[in-house]
C-alpha positions as MATLAB code, in Angstrom:
seq = 'MAGSEMRQRERECKHCGVLFTYPIGKGKGRVHCTATCRDAYQVENRRPRSTWPVCSTDGCGKTSRAVSATKCNTCYSLEIKRRAGKCSVQKCHSPATRVGHGLCEIHYYRVRNTGSFDLIPRVAFQTSHGYLEVKDPTHPLAKANGWVAQHRVVAHRKYGSGPHPCHWCGKVLDWTDLVVDHLNEVKDDNSDGNLVVACSPCNRVRGGMIPFIRRMLPDRVSEFVGTLSLMRCEEAGGSK';
ca = [
      50.391  -14.103   -0.092;
      50.298  -11.580   -2.921;
      47.717  -11.945   -5.670;
      50.392  -12.681   -8.292;
      51.736  -15.560   -6.139;
      48.397  -17.268   -5.548;
      48.203  -20.908   -6.559;
      46.531  -21.694   -9.853;
      44.379  -24.687  -10.676;
      44.173  -26.225  -14.127;
      40.936  -27.847  -15.213;
      39.217  -29.065  -18.366;
      36.046  -27.173  -19.281;
      33.013  -29.392  -18.794;
      31.392  -28.017  -21.959;
      34.053  -27.355  -24.598;
      36.918  -29.463  -23.191;
      39.492  -26.625  -23.313;
      42.070  -26.507  -20.527;
      41.874  -23.359  -18.400;
      43.351  -22.122  -15.148;
      41.898  -20.074  -12.311;
      43.272  -18.939   -8.917;
      42.436  -21.103   -5.905;
      40.628  -19.312   -3.115;
      38.603  -16.994   -5.379;
      35.161  -18.357   -4.631;
      33.779  -21.771   -5.555;
      35.624  -24.171   -7.830;
      34.968  -23.587  -11.526;
      34.083  -26.265  -14.071;
      33.631  -23.993  -17.131;
      36.184  -21.767  -18.779;
      33.724  -18.920  -19.456;
      30.205  -17.872  -18.531;
      29.156  -18.598  -22.122;
      30.225  -22.238  -21.768;
      28.443  -22.463  -18.421;
      25.154  -21.169  -19.876;
      25.419  -23.421  -22.939;
      26.058  -26.457  -20.750;
      23.012  -25.689  -18.594;
      20.787  -25.325  -21.656;
      21.998  -28.596  -23.177;
      21.562  -30.547  -19.949;
      18.334  -28.983  -18.812;
      15.645  -31.588  -18.344;
      12.257  -30.735  -19.925;
       9.533  -30.056  -17.385;
       7.564  -32.968  -18.821;
      10.256  -35.340  -17.475;
      10.159  -33.973  -13.915;
       8.755  -36.330  -11.271;
       5.095  -36.207  -10.303;
       4.064  -34.878   -6.879;
       4.082  -37.694   -4.334;
       0.880  -36.526   -2.615;
      -1.986  -38.944   -3.213;
      -4.479  -37.658   -5.756;
      -2.432  -34.567   -6.722;
      -0.887  -35.488  -10.073;
       0.903  -32.150  -10.579;
       4.537  -31.833  -11.600;
       6.969  -31.455   -8.710;
       8.414  -28.050   -7.905;
      11.940  -29.017   -9.078;
      13.809  -31.890  -10.719;
      14.982  -33.231   -7.356;
      11.775  -32.391   -5.413;
       8.999  -34.795   -4.492;
       6.099  -32.350   -4.105;
       4.498  -29.597   -6.174;
       4.494  -26.010   -4.928;
       0.961  -26.227   -3.468;
       1.504  -29.466   -1.584;
       4.918  -28.309   -0.398;
       3.422  -25.121    1.073;
       0.625  -27.073    2.770;
       3.146  -29.495    4.221;
       5.249  -26.654    5.629;
       2.154  -25.076    7.214;
       1.073  -28.435    8.663;
       4.468  -29.001   10.242;
       4.621  -25.460   11.575;
       1.234  -25.598   13.330;
      -0.627  -22.510   14.529;
       0.880  -19.234   15.657;
       1.450  -19.232   19.424;
      -0.184  -15.809   19.867;
      -3.648  -16.075   21.390;
      -6.564  -15.857   18.916;
      -4.198  -15.951   15.923;
      -5.007  -18.801   13.530;
      -2.278  -18.161   10.966;
       0.400  -20.847   10.401;
       3.596  -20.451   12.414;
       5.873  -20.114    9.402;
       8.612  -18.825   11.718;
       9.021  -22.337   13.104;
      11.842  -21.570   15.505;
       9.792  -18.827   17.178;
       6.372  -20.442   16.852;
       4.998  -17.281   15.218;
       3.301  -16.261   11.992;
       4.966  -13.673    9.755;
       2.829  -10.767   11.054;
       3.512  -11.367   14.756;
       7.172  -12.214   14.153;
       7.884   -8.860   12.513;
       5.584   -6.969   14.891;
       7.420   -8.172   17.981;
      10.778   -7.655   16.283;
       9.969   -4.070   15.316;
       7.925   -2.928   18.333;
       8.744   -5.402   21.101;
       5.078   -6.334   21.515;
       2.508   -8.587   19.872;
      -0.173   -5.906   20.204;
      -1.066   -3.753   17.232;
      -0.247   -0.157   18.117;
      -3.180    1.946   16.832;
      -2.418    5.189   15.032;
      -4.045    8.242   16.583;
      -4.326    9.935   13.203;
      -2.744    9.682    9.779;
      -2.721   11.832    6.669;
      -4.194   10.395    3.491;
      -2.681   10.799    0.033;
      -5.190   13.627   -0.577;
      -3.962   15.572    2.470;
      -6.902   14.914    4.826;
      -6.499   13.608    8.370;
      -8.257   10.417    9.465;
      -8.729    9.049   12.980;
      -9.674    5.631   14.330;
     -13.132    5.715   15.926;
     -15.278    2.661   15.075;
     -18.143    3.925   17.286;
     -18.582    7.221   15.416;
     -21.792    7.411   13.325;
     -19.780    8.566   10.287;
     -17.078    5.882   10.572;
     -16.320    3.714    7.540;
     -16.484   -0.064    7.602;
     -12.815   -0.254    8.676;
     -13.423    2.030   11.677;
     -11.618    5.099   10.294;
     -13.336    8.450    9.817;
     -12.159   11.779    8.379;
     -11.242   14.141   11.197;
     -12.934   17.139    9.549;
     -16.216   15.218    9.444;
     -15.880   14.369   13.142;
     -15.342   18.044   14.007;
     -18.205   19.225   11.770;
     -20.552   16.570   13.168;
     -19.786   17.775   16.684;
     -20.293   21.397   15.595;
     -23.523   21.040   13.606;
     -25.107   17.846   14.960;
     -26.740   14.921   13.196;
     -28.736   17.008   10.741;
     -30.144   17.460    8.207;
     -28.333   20.749    7.475;
     -28.562   23.453    4.780;
     -25.624   23.949    2.430;
     -23.559   26.900    3.642;
     -23.502   28.368    0.105;
     -26.848   27.636   -1.579;
     -29.094   26.561    1.290;
     -30.011   23.138   -0.078;
     -30.957   20.819    2.809;
     -28.762   17.710    3.059;
     -28.080   14.837    5.427;
     -24.666   13.377    6.242;
     -24.825   10.807    3.438;
     -24.961   13.624    0.834;
     -23.152   16.641    2.268;
     -19.424   17.363    2.264;
     -17.367   19.369    4.730;
     -15.748   22.430    3.153;
     -12.432   23.904    4.382;
     -12.812   27.675    4.025;
      -9.074   28.383    3.829;
      -8.436   25.347    1.589;
      -5.948   23.913    4.126;
      -7.008   20.288    4.267;
      -5.496   19.492    7.679;
      -6.820   22.647    9.383;
      -9.853   21.151   11.104;
     -10.667   23.972   13.500;
     -14.352   24.718   14.079;
     -14.278   28.100   12.353;
     -12.688   26.697    9.208;
     -15.343   24.058    8.500;
     -18.786   24.453    6.928;
     -21.177   21.907    5.451;
     -21.882   22.164    1.725;
     -23.359   20.261   -1.172;
     -21.012   18.643   -3.673;
     -21.745   21.055   -6.589;
     -21.015   24.136   -4.451;
     -17.880   22.541   -3.065;
     -16.532   21.739   -6.554;
     -17.374   25.149   -8.048;
     -15.879   27.085   -5.137;
     -12.723   24.976   -5.281;
     -12.421   25.671   -9.009;
     -12.834   29.445   -8.544;
     -10.157   29.856   -5.881;
      -7.128   29.518   -8.233;
      -8.747   32.134  -10.532;
      -9.310   34.565   -7.643;
      -5.758   34.076   -6.384;
      -4.392   35.075   -9.810;
      -6.336   38.346   -9.785;
      -4.667   41.681   -9.228;
      -5.524   43.081   -5.781;
      -7.714   45.888   -7.167;
      -9.622   43.439   -9.389;
     -10.964   41.340   -6.518;
     -13.280   44.080   -5.239;
     -14.400   44.747   -8.832;
     -15.215   41.061   -9.279;
     -17.165   40.916   -6.024;
     -19.025   44.113   -6.916;
     -20.014   42.718  -10.317;
     -21.354   39.555   -8.704;
     -23.353   41.599   -6.189;
     -24.844   43.711   -8.988;
     -25.815   40.577  -10.918;
     -27.526   39.139   -7.848;
     -29.451   42.352   -7.294;
     -30.617   42.403  -10.933;
     -31.716   38.760  -10.738;
     -33.561   39.408   -7.480;
     -35.290   42.445   -9.014;
     -36.282   40.551  -12.174;
     -37.773   37.704  -10.219;
     -40.278   39.959   -8.432;
];
């Protein structure tokens, strides 16, 4: 049947009383002529929260979660969890909110997405700062959550447990104070030759100088290095 031939229904607006028509079969039956009348009717007939029923749980006394409800939000949630019971996965004590499957939310989505209840560990992931981290709870440099920066793992294997001198100034440090410096400034290049141990001040100053050196003209780099060498020689001579 064409749209122009669809049957029309006439009804009196529940708010303003005006007769209006609307086509049958276009969604749910209407009781208001316009959205404005619908909103005004809802405001006028809205029951104040103070008149809502009190939660039926003994000793609660809170207002129910809706006009037609018998429990407040807290008691309703506790009741749902009590009915659901525990998640059916071994050693999981979360409520089985997915009642039909007998699973908690975590295990429901895990098995739906991966086909297994087991958590699939990530071999390595890249942080927002560009560094790689690996899962190794047994490593001496691991954080409380078991993850450790990959460049620190490589440097620890290369240099040992320490203490170690800073590669740039020679200050002796242990692993709680030192940082691992990437010589080529590529944060995910964790090859042995690209990593040195350094103190925090040297690491920050060197990182701040690199953009300046990169902006230099090619023939100015050697001049800059020569000036620094001359300054070091003068300081060494004056200290004698």
